TORKOL-4160 file (C-alpha; in steps of 0.2 Angstrom, whole numbers, padded with zeros to 4 digits, m for minus):
104
<pt num="1" X="1346" Y="0132" Z="0020"/>
<pt num="2" X="1343" Y="0120" Z="0006"/>
<pt num="3" X="1325" Y="0114" Z="0003"/>
<pt num="4" X="1321" Y="0096" Z="0001"/>
<pt num="5" X="1317" Y="0092" Z="m0017"/>
<pt num="6" X="1301" Y="0083" Z="m0020"/>
<pt num="7" X="1309" Y="0070" Z="m0032"/>
<pt num="8" X="1328" Y="0066" Z="m0032"/>
<pt num="9" X="1332" Y="0060" Z="m0050"/>
<pt num="10" X="1348" Y="0060" Z="m0059"/>
<pt num="11" X="1365" Y="0053" Z="m0059"/>
<pt num="12" X="1373" Y="0065" Z="m0047"/>
<pt num="13" X="1360" Y="0061" Z="m0033"/>
<pt num="14" X="1362" Y="0049" Z="m0018"/>
<pt num="15" X="1354" Y="0032" Z="m0023"/>
<pt num="16" X="1346" Y="0031" Z="m0005"/>
<pt num="17" X="1337" Y="0048" Z="m0005"/>
<pt num="18" X="1332" Y="0045" Z="m0023"/>
<pt num="19" X="1323" Y="0029" Z="m0019"/>
<pt num="20" X="1315" Y="0036" Z="m0003"/>
<pt num="21" X="1309" Y="0051" Z="m0013"/>
<pt num="22" X="1302" Y="0041" Z="m0027"/>
<pt num="23" X="1293" Y="0030" Z="m0014"/>
<pt num="24" X="1286" Y="0045" Z="m0005"/>
<pt num="25" X="1281" Y="0054" Z="m0021"/>
<pt num="26" X="1272" Y="0038" Z="m0027"/>
<pt num="27" X="1263" Y="0036" Z="m0011"/>
<pt num="28" X="1258" Y="0054" Z="m0011"/>
<pt num="29" X="1251" Y="0053" Z="m0028"/>
<pt num="30" X="1241" Y="0037" Z="m0024"/>
<pt num="31" X="1234" Y="0046" Z="m0008"/>
<pt num="32" X="1229" Y="0061" Z="m0018"/>
<pt num="33" X="1221" Y="0051" Z="m0032"/>
<pt num="34" X="1212" Y="0040" Z="m0019"/>
<pt num="35" X="1205" Y="0055" Z="m0010"/>
<pt num="36" X="1199" Y="0063" Z="m0027"/>
<pt num="37" X="1191" Y="0046" Z="m0031"/>
<pt num="38" X="1182" Y="0045" Z="m0014"/>
<pt num="39" X="1175" Y="0062" Z="m0017"/>
<pt num="40" X="1169" Y="0058" Z="m0034"/>
<pt num="41" X="1160" Y="0042" Z="m0027"/>
<pt num="42" X="1151" Y="0053" Z="m0015"/>
<pt num="43" X="1147" Y="0065" Z="m0028"/>
<pt num="44" X="1140" Y="0051" Z="m0039"/>
<pt num="45" X="1130" Y="0043" Z="m0025"/>
<pt num="46" X="1121" Y="0060" Z="m0022"/>
<pt num="47" X="1118" Y="0062" Z="m0041"/>
<pt num="48" X="1111" Y="0044" Z="m0042"/>
<pt num="49" X="1099" Y="0047" Z="m0027"/>
<pt num="50" X="1095" Y="0064" Z="m0033"/>
<pt num="51" X="1101" Y="0073" Z="m0017"/>
<pt num="52" X="1106" Y="0088" Z="m0026"/>
<pt num="53" X="1107" Y="0099" Z="m0010"/>
<pt num="54" X="1121" Y="0088" Z="m0003"/>
<pt num="55" X="1132" Y="0090" Z="m0018"/>
<pt num="56" X="1142" Y="0104" Z="m0011"/>
<pt num="57" X="1146" Y="0094" Z="0005"/>
<pt num="58" X="1154" Y="0080" Z="m0005"/>
<pt num="59" X="1170" Y="0092" Z="m0006"/>
<pt num="60" X="1170" Y="0093" Z="0013"/>
<pt num="61" X="1173" Y="0074" Z="0014"/>
<pt num="62" X="1192" Y="0075" Z="0017"/>
<pt num="63" X="1189" Y="0087" Z="0032"/>
<pt num="64" X="1177" Y="0074" Z="0039"/>
<pt num="65" X="1191" Y="0060" Z="0037"/>
<pt num="66" X="1203" Y="0072" Z="0046"/>
<pt num="67" X="1190" Y="0073" Z="0060"/>
<pt num="68" X="1188" Y="0054" Z="0061"/>
<pt num="69" X="1206" Y="0052" Z="0062"/>
<pt num="70" X="1207" Y="0065" Z="0077"/>
<pt num="71" X="1193" Y="0056" Z="0086"/>
<pt num="72" X="1202" Y="0039" Z="0084"/>
<pt num="73" X="1219" Y="0047" Z="0090"/>
<pt num="74" X="1209" Y="0054" Z="0105"/>
<pt num="75" X="1201" Y="0037" Z="0109"/>
<pt num="76" X="1218" Y="0029" Z="0108"/>
<pt num="77" X="1226" Y="0041" Z="0120"/>
<pt num="78" X="1211" Y="0040" Z="0132"/>
<pt num="79" X="1213" Y="0021" Z="0131"/>
<pt num="80" X="1230" Y="0023" Z="0140"/>
<pt num="81" X="1227" Y="0039" Z="0150"/>
<pt num="82" X="1209" Y="0036" Z="0156"/>
<pt num="83" X="1205" Y="0017" Z="0152"/>
<pt num="84" X="1189" Y="0017" Z="0162"/>
<pt num="85" X="1181" Y="0033" Z="0156"/>
<pt num="86" X="1168" Y="0032" Z="0143"/>
<pt num="87" X="1161" Y="0048" Z="0134"/>
<pt num="88" X="1143" Y="0045" Z="0132"/>
<pt num="89" X="1130" Y="0055" Z="0122"/>
<pt num="90" X="1117" Y="0063" Z="0134"/>
<pt num="91" X="1100" Y="0058" Z="0129"/>
<pt num="92" X="1083" Y="0063" Z="0136"/>
<pt num="93" X="1085" Y="0082" Z="0135"/>
<pt num="94" X="1069" Y="0085" Z="0126"/>
<pt num="95" X="1054" Y="0092" Z="0136"/>
<pt num="96" X="1044" Y="0078" Z="0144"/>
<pt num="97" X="1027" Y="0087" Z="0139"/>
<pt num="98" X="1025" Y="0081" Z="0121"/>
<pt num="99" X="1044" Y="0083" Z="0117"/>
<pt num="100" X="1043" Y="0068" Z="0106"/>
<pt num="101" X="1048" Y="0055" Z="0119"/>
<pt num="102" X="1039" Y="0039" Z="0121"/>
<pt num="103" X="1032" Y="0036" Z="0138"/>
<pt num="104" X="1030" Y="0018" Z="0144"/>
């Protein structure tokens, strides 16, 4: 089994696959550079505001984006499978005796 080369270049290559591979390679490079740039923006924002404890978490941003994407796909699927279901956050679980709740 022959592996698919990342980049088809050369005279002996099929022009279609050469073009497709160059487009995908270019898009892949842009995506990687954009993700690095976003992480650096978050890093710079933490430095500017002097939130030094948050600096290690800047490198977790790509995982956060994956989780956002999974949540969006779940919402899209639930739009078709359970259109009238609404996942709500449960509030009011703090104790009623001085648990920080405001009473009317």
